[in-house]
BADRENKOL-95767 format. One record per atom (N, C-alpha, C, CB): residue number from 0; atom name; x, y, z. Coordinates in steps of 0.05 Angstrom, whole numbers, plus 5000, padded with zeros to 4 digits. Each point is the difference from the previous one (the first is absolute). Glycine has a CB too. Layout:
<recs>
REC    n  atom    c1    c2    c3
REC  NUM    CA     X     Y     Z
...
</recs>
This chain:
<recs>
REC    n  atom    c1    c2    c3
REC    0     N  0163  5645  7981
REC    0    CA  4997  5002  4969
REC    0     C  5000  4979  4983
REC    0    CB  5018  5035  5008
REC    1     N  4962  4957  4984
REC    1    CA  4993  4977  4985
REC    1     C  5019  4991  4967
REC    1    CB  4949  5015  5027
REC    2     N  5068  4974  4968
REC    2    CA  5013  4997  4973
REC    2     C  5028  4998  5009
REC    2    CB  4967  5027  4969
REC    3     N  5034  4995  5057
REC    3    CA  5023  4996  4995
REC    3     C  5029  4977  5025
REC    3    CB  4976  5054  4970
REC    4     N  5044  4944  5017
REC    4    CA  5009  4978  5006
REC    4     C  5032  4995  5010
REC    4    CB  4962  4993  4969
REC    5     N  5033  5018  5069
REC    5    CA  5019  5008  5015
REC    5     C  5025  4986  4997
REC    5    CB  4967  5015  5027
REC    6     N  5059  5005  4960
REC    6    CA  5025  4982  4999
REC    6     C  5017  5011  5019
REC    6    CB  4998  4988  4955
REC    7     N  5021  5006  5053
REC    7    CA  5021  4997  5023
REC    7     C  5024  5014  4984
REC    7    CB  4984  4952  5028
REC    8     N  5022  5065  4985
REC    8    CA  5028  5014  4991
REC    8     C  5028  4986  4986
REC    8    CB  4982  5025  5038
REC    9     N  5031  4972  4938
REC    9    CA  5022  4976  5011
REC    9     C  5013  5010  5014
REC    9    CB  5006  4978  4969
REC   10     N  5011  4995  5027
REC   10    CA  5020  4998  5023
REC   10     C  5023  5005  4997
REC   10    CB  4979  4973  5013
REC   11     N  5037  5024  5008
REC   11    CA  5028  5021  4996
REC   11     C  5022  4985  4975
REC   11    CB  4998  5017  5061
REC   12     N  5004  4956  4926
REC   12    CA  5005  4992  4983
REC   12     C  4996  5004  4973
REC   12    CB  5001  4984  5033
REC   13     N  4970  5020  4973
REC   13    CA  4990  5012  4970
REC   13     C  4998  5033  4995
REC   13    CB  4970  4956  5000
REC   14     N  5027  5052  5025
REC   14    CA  5019  5035  4987
REC   14     C  5022  5002  4996
REC   14    CB  4979  5022  5019
REC   15     N  5038  4967  4997
REC   15    CA  5029  5004  4988
REC   15     C  5004  4985  4969
REC   15    CB  5020  5000  5055
REC   16     N  4962  4981  4943
REC   16    CA  5006  4990  4971
REC   16     C  4995  5021  4984
REC   16    CB  4989  4955  5006
REC   17     N  4976  5058  5000
REC   17    CA  4992  5027  4988
REC   17     C  5020  5018  4985
REC   17    CB  4970  4998  5038
REC   18     N  5044  5012  4992
REC   18    CA  5015  5021  5004
REC   18     C  5027  5003  4991
REC   18    CB  4972  5001  5031
REC   19     N  5042  4965  4950
REC   19    CA  5016  5008  4992
REC   19     C  5010  5003  4964
REC   19    CB  5002  4985  5051
REC   20     N  4967  4994  4947
REC   20    CA  4994  5001  4967
REC   20     C  4989  5026  4995
REC   20    CB  4990  4950  4992
REC   21     N  4994  5063  5031
REC   21    CA  4999  5023  4982
REC   21     C  5024  5024  5007
REC   21    CB  4944  4988  4995
REC   22     N  5072  5016  5021
REC   22    CA  5026  5009  5000
REC   22     C  5013  4986  4978
REC   22    CB  5002  5009  5047
REC   23     N  5001  4968  4946
REC   23    CA  5016  4991  4976
REC   23     C  4991  5007  4978
REC   23    CB  5013  4968  5020
REC   24     N  4968  5030  4967
REC   24    CA  4979  5013  4987
REC   24     C  5007  5036  4989
REC   24    CB  4967  4963  5035
REC   25     N  5030  5044  4996
REC   25    CA  5008  5036  4983
REC   25     C  5030  4997  4998
REC   25    CB  4962  5039  5024
REC   26     N  5055  4959  4990
REC   26    CA  5024  4997  4982
REC   26     C  5003  4994  4981
REC   26    CB  5012  4996  5022
REC   27     N  4979  4985  4962
REC   27    CA  5000  4991  4979
REC   27     C  4998  5021  4974
REC   27    CB  4984  4961  5028
REC   28     N  4978  5052  4983
REC   28    CA  4993  5026  4994
REC   28     C  5009  5015  5000
REC   28    CB  4981  4994  5006
REC   29     N  5042  5011  5008
REC   29    CA  5006  5028  4998
REC   29     C  5039  4998  4990
REC   29    CB  4951  5021  5047
REC   30     N  5055  4959  4946
REC   30    CA  5027  4989  4982
REC   30     C  4979  5010  4977
REC   30    CB  5035  4950  5024
REC   31     N  4953  5030  4964
REC   31    CA  4985  5008  4976
REC   31     C  5009  5027  4994
REC   31    CB  4959  4971  5011
REC   32     N  5014  5050  5005
REC   32    CA  5000  5021  4988
REC   32     C  5028  5019  5003
REC   32    CB  4947  4993  5004
REC   33     N  5075  5001  5010
REC   33    CA  5022  5013  5002
REC   33     C  5006  4991  4973
REC   33    CB  5013  5003  5052
REC   34     N  4991  4976  4943
REC   34    CA  5003  4986  4968
REC   34     C  4991  5023  4983
REC   34    CB  4988  4945  5011
REC   35     N  5000  5047  4996
REC   35    CA  4981  5021  4970
REC   35     C  5001  5019  5002
REC   35    CB  4970  4983  4992
REC   36     N  5042  5040  5029
REC   36    CA  5002  5025  5000
REC   36     C  5042  5016  4991
REC   36    CB  4942  4989  5045
REC   37     N  5067  4976  4958
REC   37    CA  5029  5000  5002
REC   37     C  5010  4986  4990
REC   37    CB  5001  5012  5029
REC   38     N  4983  4983  4943
REC   38    CA  5017  4980  4981
REC   38     C  5007  5017  4975
REC   38    CB  4976  4954  5015
REC   39     N  5039  5029  4965
REC   39    CA  5001  5025  4975
REC   39     C  4979  4996  4975
REC   39    CB  5053  5005  5011
REC   40     N  4937  4971  4977
REC   40    CA  4983  5002  4991
REC   40     C  4979  4980  5000
REC   40    CB  5028  5026  4984
REC   41     N  4955  4965  4993
REC   41    CA  4979  4981  5004
REC   41     C  4997  4981  5017
REC   41    CB  4999  5009  4966
REC   42     N  5027  4979  5016
REC   42    CA  5009  4963  5009
REC   42     C  5010  4999  5022
REC   42    CB  5013  4983  4959
REC   43     N  4994  5037  5056
REC   43    CA  5016  4996  5036
REC   43     C  4976  5009  5012
REC   43    CB  5057  5015  5000
REC   44     N  4920  5001  4989
REC   44    CA  4984  5007  5014
REC   44     C  4973  4985  5008
REC   44    CB  5025  5034  4985
REC   45     N  4971  4953  4987
REC   45    CA  4976  4973  5002
REC   45     C  5019  4987  5025
REC   45    CB  4974  4987  4939
REC   46     N  5050  4995  5055
REC   46    CA  5002  4982  5017
REC   46     C  5002  4999  5019
REC   46    CB  5007  4993  4981
REC   47     N  4998  5039  5039
REC   47    CA  4996  5003  5021
REC   47     C  4976  4994  5009
REC   47    CB  5029  5024  4995
REC   48     N  4951  4997  4991
REC   48    CA  4967  4998  5007
REC   48     C  4995  4983  4996
REC   48    CB  4985  5030  4994
REC   49     N  5009  4950  4989
REC   49    CA  4991  4970  4997
REC   49     C  5004  4979  5022
REC   49    CB  5008  5009  4954
REC   50     N  5019  4984  5050
REC   50    CA  5017  4984  5022
REC   50     C  4983  5012  5034
REC   50    CB  5059  5001  4963
REC   51     N  4935  5028  5040
REC   51    CA  5002  5012  5026
REC   51     C  4967  5004  5005
REC   51    CB  5054  5026  4995
REC   52     N  4928  4975  4978
REC   52    CA  4969  4991  5001
REC   52     C  4991  4977  5009
REC   52    CB  4997  5022  4966
REC   53     N  5022  4968  5018
REC   53    CA  4988  4960  5004
REC   53     C  5011  4996  5026
REC   53    CB  5006  4972  4949
REC   54     N  5015  5028  5066
REC   54    CA  4999  4985  5033
REC   54     C  4998  5029  5013
REC   54    CB  5035  4948  5001
REC   55     N  4958  5072  4992
REC   55    CA  4993  5024  5027
REC   55     C  4969  4996  5005
REC   55    CB  5036  5044  4984
REC   56     N  4944  4964  4987
REC   56    CA  4971  4995  5012
REC   56     C  4996  4958  4999
REC   56    CB  4975  5064  4975
REC   57     N  5038  4925  5018
REC   57    CA  4993  4969  5007
REC   57     C  5001  5000  5034
REC   57    CB  5025  4975  4951
REC   58     N  5004  5034  5064
REC   58    CA  5004  5005  5025
REC   58     C  4975  5016  5015
REC   58    CB  5049  4998  4987
REC   59     N  4947  5014  5002
REC   59    CA  4969  5020  5011
REC   59     C  4980  4987  4989
REC   59    CB  5015  5046  5001
REC   60     N  4981  4942  4987
REC   60    CA  4971  4973  4997
REC   60     C  5008  4982  5021
REC   60    CB  4987  4996  4945
REC   61     N  5035  4989  5048
REC   61    CA  4995  4974  5031
REC   61     C  4998  5008  5021
REC   61    CB  5023  4972  4988
REC   62     N  4998  5054  5011
REC   62    CA  4992  5008  5039
REC   62     C  4964  5001  5004
REC   62    CB  5050  5043  5008
REC   63     N  4941  4961  4963
REC   63    CA  4962  5002  5000
REC   63     C  4981  4976  5000
REC   63    CB  5008  5040  4973
REC   64     N  5018  4947  5017
REC   64    CA  4990  4964  5006
REC   64     C  5004  4985  5030
REC   64    CB  5015  4992  4949
REC   65     N  5014  5020  5057
REC   65    CA  5002  4992  5028
REC   65     C  4985  5015  5020
REC   65    CB  5042  4985  4987
REC   66     N  4955  5045  5020
REC   66    CA  4975  5005  5015
REC   66     C  4972  4990  4995
REC   66    CB  5024  5033  5005
REC   67     N  4957  4971  4975
REC   67    CA  4975  4986  4998
REC   67     C  4990  4970  4993
REC   67    CB  5000  5042  4993
REC   68     N  5025  4944  5006
REC   68    CA  5000  4968  4996
REC   68     C  4996  5003  4978
REC   68    CB  4986  4977  5036
REC   69     N  4998  4989  4956
REC   69    CA  5010  4983  4971
REC   69     C  4969  5003  4989
REC   69    CB  5046  4956  5015
REC   70     N  4938  5059  4996
REC   70    CA  4966  5009  4990
REC   70     C  4995  5020  4996
REC   70    CB  4984  4978  5019
REC   71     N  5003  5026  4966
REC   71    CA  4992  5020  4992
REC   71     C  5022  5036  4988
REC   71    CB  4962  4965  5034
REC   72     N  5046  5044  4978
REC   72    CA  5015  5027  4987
REC   72     C  5027  4979  5002
REC   72    CB  4973  5059  5021
REC   73     N  5035  4930  5002
REC   73    CA  5031  4987  4992
REC   73     C  4996  4980  4973
REC   73    CB  5019  4997  5056
REC   74     N  4956  4988  4934
REC   74    CA  5008  4995  4966
REC   74     C  5000  5012  4990
REC   74    CB  4991  4976  4993
REC   75     N  5002  5048  5008
REC   75    CA  4996  5024  4982
REC   75     C  5037  5012  4994
REC   75    CB  4939  5014  5026
REC   76     N  5065  4980  5000
REC   76    CA  5031  5018  5004
REC   76     C  5024  4972  4983
REC   76    CB  4987  5036  5067
REC   77     N  4999  4946  4934
REC   77    CA  5022  4978  4978
REC   77     C  4995  5002  4988
REC   77    CB  5011  4971  5009
REC   78     N  4962  5030  4977
REC   78    CA  5002  5007  4967
REC   78     C  5011  5022  4993
REC   78    CB  4965  4980  4994
REC   79     N  5039  5030  5019
REC   79    CA  5014  5031  4988
REC   79     C  5019  4996  5002
REC   79    CB  4978  5031  5009
REC   80     N  5032  4961  5016
REC   80    CA  5042  4995  4992
REC   80     C  4998  4983  4971
REC   80    CB  5029  4988  5061
REC   81     N  4961  4982  4929
REC   81    CA  5004  4989  4982
REC   81     C  4981  5025  4968
REC   81    CB  5007  4942  5042
REC   82     N  4987  5063  4964
REC   82    CA  4993  5025  4979
REC   82     C  5018  5019  4998
REC   82    CB  4957  4997  5008
REC   83     N  5052  5010  5011
REC   83    CA  5037  5020  5007
REC   83     C  5015  4980  4975
REC   83    CB  5007  5012  5074
REC   84     N  4999  4970  4943
REC   84    CA  5033  4993  4991
REC   84     C  4994  4979  4971
REC   84    CB  5027  4999  5060
REC   85     N  4945  4998  4922
REC   85    CA  4992  5005  4970
REC   85     C  5002  5011  4987
REC   85    CB  4985  4992  5007
REC   86     N  5005  5042  5003
REC   86    CA  4998  5010  4991
REC   86     C  5020  5024  4994
REC   86    CB  4964  4975  5013
REC   87     N  5049  5031  5008
REC   87    CA  5035  5029  5003
REC   87     C  5006  4993  4987
REC   87    CB  5021  5012  5035
REC   88     N  4994  4963  4967
REC   88    CA  5019  4994  4980
REC   88     C  4997  5006  4965
REC   88    CB  5007  4966  5039
REC   89     N  4976  5020  4963
REC   89    CA  4989  4997  4969
REC   89     C  4988  5030  4993
REC   89    CB  4985  4945  5003
REC   90     N  5013  5059  5011
REC   90    CA  4992  5030  4999
REC   90     C  5032  5027  4983
REC   90    CB  4960  4981  5058
REC   91     N  5059  5004  4967
REC   91    CA  5007  5018  4994
REC   91     C  5024  4995  4982
REC   91    CB  4977  5019  5037
REC   92     N  5025  4953  4950
REC   92    CA  5019  4998  4982
REC   92     C  4985  5001  4966
REC   92    CB  5032  4972  5043
REC   93     N  4932  5033  4956
REC   93    CA  4991  5013  4980
REC   93     C  5003  5035  4994
REC   93    CB  4972  4957  5009
REC   94     N  5037  5052  5017
REC   94    CA  5014  5023  5001
REC   94     C  5018  5008  4986
REC   94    CB  4991  4995  5031
REC   95     N  5036  4985  4979
REC   95    CA  5024  5000  4991
REC   95     C  5002  4991  4976
REC   95    CB  5013  4998  5038
REC   96     N  4966  4989  4953
REC   96    CA  5012  4984  4976
REC   96     C  4977  5031  4965
REC   96    CB  5004  4914  5040
REC   97     N  4980  5094  4981
REC   97    CA  4991  5032  4986
REC   97     C  5021  5020  4991
REC   97    CB  4963  4999  5031
REC   98     N  5051  5000  4990
REC   98    CA  5025  5022  5006
REC   98     C  5020  4990  4978
REC   98    CB  4995  5009  5057
REC   99     N  5011  4965  4941
REC   99    CA  5023  4995  4999
REC   99     C  4991  4996  4953
REC   99    CB  5019  4972  5075
REC  100     N  4952  5028  4926
REC  100    CA  5002  5004  4970
REC  100     C  4991  5030  4986
REC  100    CB  4990  4948  5003
REC  101     N  5000  5067  5031
REC  101    CA  5007  5028  4988
REC  101     C  5032  5003  4982
REC  101    CB  4968  5020  5047
REC  102     N  5048  4973  4971
REC  102    CA  5023  5011  4996
REC  102     C  5011  5012  5019
REC  102    CB  4990  5002  4964
REC  103     N  4999  4992  5061
REC  103    CA  5018  5012  5027
REC  103     C  5015  4993  5005
REC  103    CB  4980  5008  5016
REC  104     N  5043  5001  4981
REC  104    CA  5026  4988  5016
REC  104     C  5008  4987  5011
REC  104    CB  5000  5019  5000
REC  105     N  5026  4965  5014
REC  105    CA  5008  4992  5019
REC  105     C  5024  5015  5005
REC  105    CB  4978  4959  4994
REC  106     N  5022  5041  5042
REC  106    CA  5026  5017  5007
REC  106     C  5022  5002  4990
REC  106    CB  4986  4994  5028
REC  107     N  5047  5007  4966
REC  107    CA  5019  4989  4988
REC  107     C  5004  4978  5009
REC  107    CB  5016  5033  4992
REC  108     N  5005  4945  5012
REC  108    CA  5001  4975  4997
REC  108     C  4977  4991  5012
REC  108    CB  5045  4999  4996
REC  109     N  4938  5000  4985
REC  109    CA  4970  4978  5024
REC  109     C  4988  4994  4960
REC  109    CB  4971  5040  5076
REC  110     N  5039  4928  4917
REC  110    CA  4995  4994  4981
REC  110     C  4976  4977  4996
REC  110    CB  5046  5020  4995
REC  111     N  4950  4994  4987
REC  111    CA  4969  4973  4991
REC  111     C  5004  4976  4985
REC  111    CB  4970  5036  4992
REC  112     N  5022  4944  5020
REC  112    CA  5014  4974  4987
REC  112     C  4988  4993  4967
REC  112    CB  5003  4977  5055
REC  113     N  5009  5022  4923
REC  113    CA  4992  4992  4981
REC  113     C  4991  5025  4983
REC  113    CB  4992  4958  5024
REC  114     N  5021  5059  4982
REC  114    CA  4988  5029  4988
REC  114     C  5012  4997  4969
REC  114    CB  5002  5035  5050
REC  115     N  4996  4977  4940
REC  115    CA  5010  5000  4970
REC  115     C  5027  5023  4993
REC  115    CB  4945  4986  4987
REC  116     N  5059  5032  5028
REC  116    CA  5014  5021  4997
REC  116     C  5034  4972  5012
REC  116    CB  4951  5063  5011
REC  117     N  5040  4920  5008
REC  117    CA  5017  4989  5008
REC  117     C  5019  4982  4992
REC  117    CB  4973  5014  5020
REC  118     N  5016  4974  4956
REC  118    CA  5007  4975  4994
REC  118     C  5032  5022  4974
REC  118    CB  4932  4952  5007
REC  119     N  5080  5020  4986
REC  119    CA  5025  5002  4996
REC  119     C  4998  5001  4968
REC  119    CB  5020  4975  5045
REC  120     N  4989  5045  4948
REC  120    CA  5004  5004  4963
REC  120     C  5010  4982  4990
REC  120    CB  5008  5039  4999
REC  121     N  4987  4949  4981
REC  121    CA  5007  4982  4987
REC  121     C  5016  5001  4965
REC  121    CB  4961  4988  5039
REC  122     N  5060  4994  4960
REC  122    CA  5003  5021  4986
REC  122     C  4994  4993  4959
REC  122    CB  5039  5018  5052
REC  123     N  4960  5003  4939
REC  123    CA  4987  5000  4976
REC  123     C  4997  4980  4976
REC  123    CB  5011  5039  5015
REC  124     N  5017  4946  4988
REC  124    CA  4995  4975  4979
REC  124     C  5002  4977  5013
REC  124    CB  5017  5019  4965
REC  125     N  4969  4974  5063
REC  125    CA  4983  4990  5013
REC  125     C  5027  4972  5018
REC  125    CB  4944  5020  4959
REC  126     N  5082  4987  5044
REC  126    CA  5015  4980  5008
REC  126     C  5003  5019  5030
REC  126    CB  5026  4970  4949
REC  127     N  4974  5004  5064
REC  127    CA  5008  5002  5032
REC  127     C  5029  5023  5008
REC  127    CB  4981  4941  5003
REC  128     N  5035  5068  4989
REC  128    CA  5014  5008  5010
REC  128     C  5017  5013  4978
REC  128    CB  4990  4971  5039
REC  129     N  5008  5064  4962
REC  129    CA  5018  5008  4967
REC  129     C  5026  5000  5005
REC  129    CB  4969  5031  4978
REC  130     N  5040  4961  5048
REC  130    CA  5026  5013  4991
REC  130     C  5013  4976  4997
REC  130    CB  5002  5047  5022
REC  131     N  4986  4921  4960
REC  131    CA  5025  4982  4997
REC  131     C  4998  5006  4968
REC  131    CB  5000  4958  5044
</recs>
């Protein structure tokens, strides 16, 4: 076979690192899936899925980097991790912002800082205390 490079199988330590990263990544993706199915509203679901996607898929991509090494497919795995860390939180924020602008309410007991309906009412005459 001309043109193929013979590579030796990864060592025990590399295999252990790869398996650990795949298990950790799969765990985060599983937790994100459970959060997507069980949490009550769009904001909680987005929080669970964006964090799980970032950590879970990054763990699996880092496992690919550890297995394939620093060149070729390993470099693509590192670029994938960088891309995920930049885009997944940004996408989650944009979706939650759109949901907030559409008027989707939070669950009871959750406050959005700086909402207009949370501002204390001022007396009509402009004084600080109406009891004086």
